[in-house]
N, C-alpha and C positions, 0 to 999 in steps of 0.2 A: 230304431223304431221297434215296435212289438209286433211280429207277423203271425205268432200264433200261440195260442193257449191250450193246455190240455188238463182237465180236472178229472182226478178219481175219487171218489168217496168224501166229498168236500159237502157238508150240511144236505142241502135236497138234492144236490147233483150226485148222481151215481157214478156216472160216465159220460165227459162232454168234451167236444173240440170247437174251438171257434177261432176263425182266421180272420186276422185284420189287415186292412189296406191302408194307404195314406187317406188324408183327408179327417171327414167326421165319421166316426162309428157310433151308432146309438145301440142300446140293448134294451129291450123291452120285455114284457111278459106281465101275466097275471101275478096279483097278490101272493107270496109265498111260492113262486115257481123257481127261485133261487137266483134271480138278477144280482143280489148283493154279493151271494157267493162269488161270483167272478171278481168284483172288486176285492173281497177277501183272499181269494187267490193272488190276486196281484200283492196285494199287502205283505202275504207269505214270500212272494218273489223278492220284494222289497226288504226282506230282512225281519219283518215285524215278529213281536213274540208269538209264539206258536200257542195255540189254544186247544187242548184235547177235546173239548166240549164241540168243537166245529167238526170233527169225525163224524161221518156218516153212520147211523144207527146200523148195525150190522156189519161194518167194515172194521178190520184192523188197523187202518191207516186211512189217511188222506194224502193225495199227492198232487202237487201243482208243477206243471213243465211248461216253460215260456220259451220261447224262441225269438231271440233278438237279432235285428242287423244293425249293423252300423256303416254302410256302404254308400249311404246317401253324401253326394258331393257336398263338400263344405261341413259336414257334420262336426261340431267341435268336439264331440263326445268320443270320436274315435281314438283320438290320442290317449286319453284316460282309460280308455278302455285295453288298448294295446298294452299300457304299462301293467295293468291289474292282471291282463292274461298271463304275461310273461314271468310275473313274480309268484302267480300260482301254478303255473305249469298248465294252466286250462288250454284248451285248443278249440278252434273253429271247427264247425261240421263241414261236410263236403262242399255244401252251397256257401260257405264262408259266413253261416249264421253261427249263433252263440247259443246253447241252450243250457237253460238255467232249471234246476230242479230243487224243490222244497218239498219233504214229506213230514208230516206228523202222526205218531201212533197214538194208541188210545192211552197209553200210559203218559203221554206228555212228551215223550222224547221225540226230538226233531233232528233232522238230517238235512242238509244243503250239498249240492252239488254243482259246480260250474264249469262248462266245457270238458265235462266226462273226469273230473277231479272232484274230490270230496274236500268241502273248504267249509270254514264257520259261517254261521249266518250271516256275522256282520260283514263277510266279504260280499255277500249278495247285495246286502245294503249299499256296499261302496260301489259295487257294479252297476246297480241301478240308478244310483244316485243321480249319474248325470243323463240317464235314459228315460227315466219314469218318474212322473210325479203325481201321485194319488191324491185327490181332494175328497174327503167325505164330510159328513156332518160334523164330525169332530174337528176337522180343519177350520170349520166356520166358527166353532167355538174357540179354536186357539187364535183365531183372527181378532178376537177381543182383549187378547193379551198384551201387555205394552213391549214387551220383548219381540213378538212376532210382529208387532206393527213397526218396529225400529228396523227389524230385519228386511221388512217389506220395501221400507224407505230407504235402505242402503242399497238393497238389491237394484231399485230404480234409479239410483244416484248413480251407480256402475263405479267405474275406476278411479274417479275422483275420491270417492268416499273411501272405496277400498283401499287405496294406498295410504290415505291419512289414518284410516283405522289401524293398518299393520303397524305405521311408524309410531301412532298411539300407544298399541301394545308393546311395541319394543321398548320405547323410552319408560312407560308405566313399569314394566318390570325390573328396570335397571334402578329407578327411583326406589320403588319399594325395596328391592335387595339392600340398597344403602339405608333406608328407614329402617329396616330390622337388624341390621347389623349395628347401627348407632344406637338403637333401643337396647340391643343384646349387650352391649359393652357398658352403657350406662348403667343399667340395672344390674349387671354382674361385676360392675367395677371391683369391688371389694373381693369377690372370690376370685376373680381374675388376676387382681393383686397379689393375692395369697398365693395362687398357682405359679405366678410369675416367680415370686420369690423361691418357692419349693424347687421349680425348674433352674432358676440361676444357682442356687445353693449346690444342686446336684452337679451341675456343669461345672462349677468350680472345682468340687470334690474329684470329678474326673479329670480335668484338665491339669489339677495339681499332681495325680498319679501318671497322667500322660501315657497310658498304656499303648502298645502297638499292636498291630493285627496279629494273630496266633503267639503273642507272646506267652501267655499262660502255659499253652501247651509245650512250648520250647523251655521254659524254666522246669516245668515239672520233669521234663526229662533230664535237664542238666542237674536237678537235685537228686534224682535217683542216681545219676552215676558219681556224684560226689559223696552220698552216703556209702558207696562201696570203694572209695576211692583208693584204699590200699590193697584190696584184694584185687581190684581191676589193674593197679599197677605192677603187682606181683604176677599176675596172670601175663600180663602183654610183656613184662620183661622176661619171664620164664620162658614164655614161647619165641620170643626173638632170640634169647641164648641158645635155646635148642636148636634154631635155625641157622643162626649165623655166628654164634660163639659168644661167650660171654668173657668176663674180666680173667678168669682163671685159665691159664694155657693149658691145661690139662684136661678141661673139658672137651669132650667130643661133640662137634657140631653135625647138623646135617649137611651143612655146605663142605665141611672138611671130607666127610664120607663120601658126599658126590663128587668131590673133586678128585678123590682117589679113584673112585669108580672109573671116573672119565679117562685119568692117565692110564690106568691098565688096560682098558678098552682100546684107547689109541695105541697101545704098545704091542697088541697082540697080533701076531703073524695071521690070525683066520679073518677073512674078509666079513664074515657074519658077525664076529664079536666088535670089529671096527665099526660096523654098520650101526650097531647100538649106540656109539657114541653121541651122535647128534640128540637122541632122545634124551641122553643124561643132561646134555648141555640145555636143553630146554628147561628141564627139571630144575636146573642151577638157576636158570632165569626167572622162573616160578618163585622160587624160594627167595631170591635175592628181592624181588618185589616185594613180597608178604612181609620179608624183614623190614623194608623201608616204609611199609604201611605202619607197622608195629612201632617204629621209632617215632613218626610222625603223631600216632595216637598217644605216645607216652609224652611227646613233646607239648601236646595238647592238654594234657591232664593238668589241672590247676596246683602251681607248687605250693600257693599260701593255702593254707586250712580255713583261713578266715572267709574266702570267697563264699563257702556253703552258707555261712552266717549272713552273708550278703543276699545271696539268693533267695534264702528262706525269709528273709525281712520283705524283700520284693514280692515274693510269692503271697505272702500275707497282705499286702497292699492290693493285689488284684484280686484276691479272694473277698475282700471288704466289698470292692465293687461289683463283683459277680453275685455275691450274696444280696445286693440291694437291688440292682438294676437288670440283670439278665445271667443266664447260664453260663455264658462264657466271655472271653475279652470282646472276640468279634461281635457279640451280641450287645454288650456294652456301648461299642462303638456307634452301632447301629441306632441304640436308643437315644445317644447323645445327639445324634444328628436329626432325629424326629423331635426331640425335646428343643433343639434349636429352632427348629422351623416353627414349633408351635409357640415357643417365646416371642418370635417375630410377629405372630398373628396376635399376642396377647399385650400389645402396645395398648396400654390405659394412660398413656400420658395426655397432659391437656393438650398437646400439639396433635396427636394422634386424632383425639375426640374431635377437635377444631376442623382437622381436614375433612373427617368424615361429615361433620355438620355441613360444610361447605360442599361435599359431594350431594347431600340431600338437598340443600338449597338449589343448586344449580341443576338437579335432576327434576325437582317439582317444577322449576321454571320452565325447563324444555317441555316435560310433559304438559304443563298448562297452556304453553303457547300451541302445541299440536291439537290439544283438546279444544282451544278456541277455533281453530282453523276447522276441525272437524264438525264442531256444531255450526259455524257459518255455512259449511257446504251442505249440512243436512238441512238447514233453513232453508238455503236457497232451493234444493231440490224439494224440499217440502212443498213449496208455492206451485212448481211445474206438475207434481205428482197430484194434489189436491184438484188441481185444474183439469187434469186429463182424466181423472177418476170420475170428477163431476159430470164431464162432456159423455162418459160412456153411461152414466146412470141415467142421464136425459134420453138416451135411447133404450133404457130398458124399462119404459113406462114409470120412470121417478125424474120427470121433467123438470121439476122444482127442486128436487133436491139437491143439496150440497154437500160436498164431503171437506172437512176441515182437517188439515194434518199439522199437528202442533207440536214444534219442537221447543222444550223448555228445559232449563237446569235443574238437575235434581239436588237440593240443597243436602249437606252433610249433616248427619245427626250430631249430637252432643260429643258422644265419644266413638265417632267414626273413625275407623284406623286408617281410611285411606280418603281422608277429607284432603282437597287439593284447593288452593286459593286460585280462582280462575276469574279475572275480570274484576276484581275487588270482593268477590263472593266467594264463600267457602263451600265448596260442591262435592258431591260424592263422586269419585274416580272409579267408577266401575270397569269391568273388562271390556265393555263396548262404549264407553266415553262417559262424559259427565252429563248426558241428555236423557229425558224421558220424552217418548214419543207417543202422541195418543192421536187416534183417529177418532173426529168428531163428525157427527151427521146431523144435519137440519132437513128432515124429510120432506118438506114441503115449504114453500116459500111463507116467510113470517116465522116459521118455527124456531125455537131455541136449538142452538148448536150444542148437542149432548154427546157423550161419549157413546161409542157403539154398544157397550154394554146396557145402556140406558135407554138409547134412543131408536134401536134397529129392531124390528120383530124378524121371525124367522125367514119369511120370504125377501124382507129388504137386506138382511145380512148375506143371503144367498147371492142377491144381485150385485151387492157390494164386493163380495169375493170375487165374482165372475168379472165385474169391471176392473177390478183391480189386477186379476190374472191376465186379462187382455191387455191392458197397458203395460204390465211387466214384460209379456211375451213379445213386445214390439223389439226389444234388444235380446232375446234370448230365443232364436230359432232352432229347430231340429229336434227338440226331446218330444217324448209321448206324455201327455196329459189325460187324466183320467179323473172324471167327476160323477160322483156318487149322488144322485139327484140333487143336483145343485139348483134344481127349479123346484125344491120343496117349498110350499105355502105360496107358489107363484101360480097365476092363470091369466087367462083373457090375452089381451095385447101383449102384456109383459111376457108372457110365456114366447110370444112369436118373436120379441124382441132378443129374448135369451138364445132362441135359435139361430137368429142372425149373427150374434156375437159368437157363439160357437162355432158357427160355419167360417167366420171371419177367422178365428181364431186357429183353424184348421188349415188356414192357407200355409202357414208357417211351421205348424206343429200336427203331430198325429194326435187326434183328440177323441177319445174314448168317453161315451156318456151312457150313465143309467138313468133312465127317465119313465117317468108314466104320463108326460104330456105328448099328444100328438102334434101339437104346435112346433115342439122341440125335434120331434123324430121325424117330422116331415123335412127337415132341412139335412137329413143324413146323405152322404157319399154312400155308406153301406148299413144297412139294418140288419140287427141281430135280433132273433126272439128266443126268450128262454121258454121253452113249454114243458109241463109236466108230461111226462110217458110212462109206461111200464117198461120196466128194465129187467134184465136177468139177474142182477145183483140187489135181491132184498125188495122186490116188490116197486111200488111206486117211485118215482125220480123225475129228474130234469135234465133235458137235452138243450142244445143251441144249435140253431140253423140259421143259414143266411137266407134272406127273403128275396125273392125275386119282385119285379115291379108290380106284378098283379097281386101276389103275397102280401106286398106292403099295403096296398089299399085295403086289403081285408084287416090286417092288423090295426092300422089308422083307424078304421071305421070301429073296431073293438074299442080302442080308447076312447073313441067319441062316445062315452056313455054307453059302451055294450051295443052298438048299431051294427056289427059286423054281416048280421044275417038279414038286414034290409037294404033295400035299393037306394033309400034317401041316404042311410048311413054311408054307403058306399060312395054315393055322389058326392057327399061332403068330403069325403075322405079323397077322393081324386081331385076334388076342387083345392083343398089344403096342399095337397101334394103338388099340383100343379103350379100354384101360387109361390109355393116355397122354391121350388126348382128355377121359376123365372127370376125370382129375387136372387138367388144363389149366381145365377149367371150374371144377371145385371150387376151385381157388385165385383164380379171377377173380372169384368170387361173393362 
């Protein structure tokens, strides 16, 4: 619930703090005092678009701060809030409440904070989504839209429709994906066939050469060696002869010299000289190893001069591939792997197209089946919703009014991309089903049932929305609901009935209402008034204060045609307040 709101520099409000309790809270005040700014502030906390024009003249920015609590037993929003706080790093205050802040500067820049952390405005919207619902006159206009009416019906229907709608959307996505793939393959068959031929030719060329990973680098190194074969052989043979001796017995080798040195040291009578013998022996071992390596190197050198031509020919084949497909052989092999995968996806054979067509058919059938079930569930729920709302309207001084909720299929257009055959009819398969939902109102007995856009006045539309919210709230306890002049265009007995309904709604919700009707204000558990005051920040402004019982009488008298300064007005106000209190208590018992 919302426990407190603080507003600085927003419209007529220079600085104000309001504390909210459970139950029904009403905000009243003279025209122009700034009552609607409280609702505007709540809209900002809900992540609504910031309007620099709302910043108070003389202020550099407007700031709205809300304190929310989710510690109500059984509060369904607590789990969602905890997950959001964890994901954003936001923290609760010392009293376990959560503080949300939104500021708007005169240059239009907006800042949002949640639990002490800077967050995008969209996070505030996500945070308040399960905690706060703000209804203004724009919401009444939205109620006239078919998509909003369908959403209200689905909300009333609950889990049954929710599960079917989720399944429908899943099947619809799979079906449309198959439709798109089949259309793409059919329309691009010639292009895809040409691409398939090109890929096939390229893969055949690569497979004919059959390159090995790293082969081009290895052949380049071998070719360089073969180009200098004679000089390499002479160098290796000369080095080996110098170390171990050649074919000429008169040549002096390192091995022979080292052997002579070792013999002389071993035969010496001096211990120091004999001690050098092992080191000479080590040198002999090293020379022997090097000589063996040189012999192996010479043995590995090609004896056939034609091997160079063979390698040069192979190198040319590899270069032909690297010139066309990649910078080196490893790149060519990677390209070939990607080409094979692409070729698999370019199957434009009749069998492949037939398989896709069958996938489209089965996907359409599955989607149509769920769509039909969804329509049936909506139709069943529509009857119950219409009856429940009509009952509520009878208690809102619209006793003869009747709401009708019509669920009908939406025919597909001639070139509809998402046309779906359902029950023998071609329907438009939208993301929310194949149904159009329309609320129709017969305002009185014998009146023709017409769409809300044509049949409902402003006051009637307000009452329809309130009746709908009362019905929907029966399965949705715990959130805060804000109504901005839901009683617009209403008076007399209807205003009293609206007050009763709001009080009843407040049994399961925290309800905050901006109203100009004393009949509604009298039902409040908490009464706040927005007054024009002199402030230290730029002259006249507005403040919010909580009224005591005696102050409520004065305010209600003022709302009763400005009779706050007369005994008659106060007597009427006391009577109204006493009647409302008695009715609230009777309804609660």
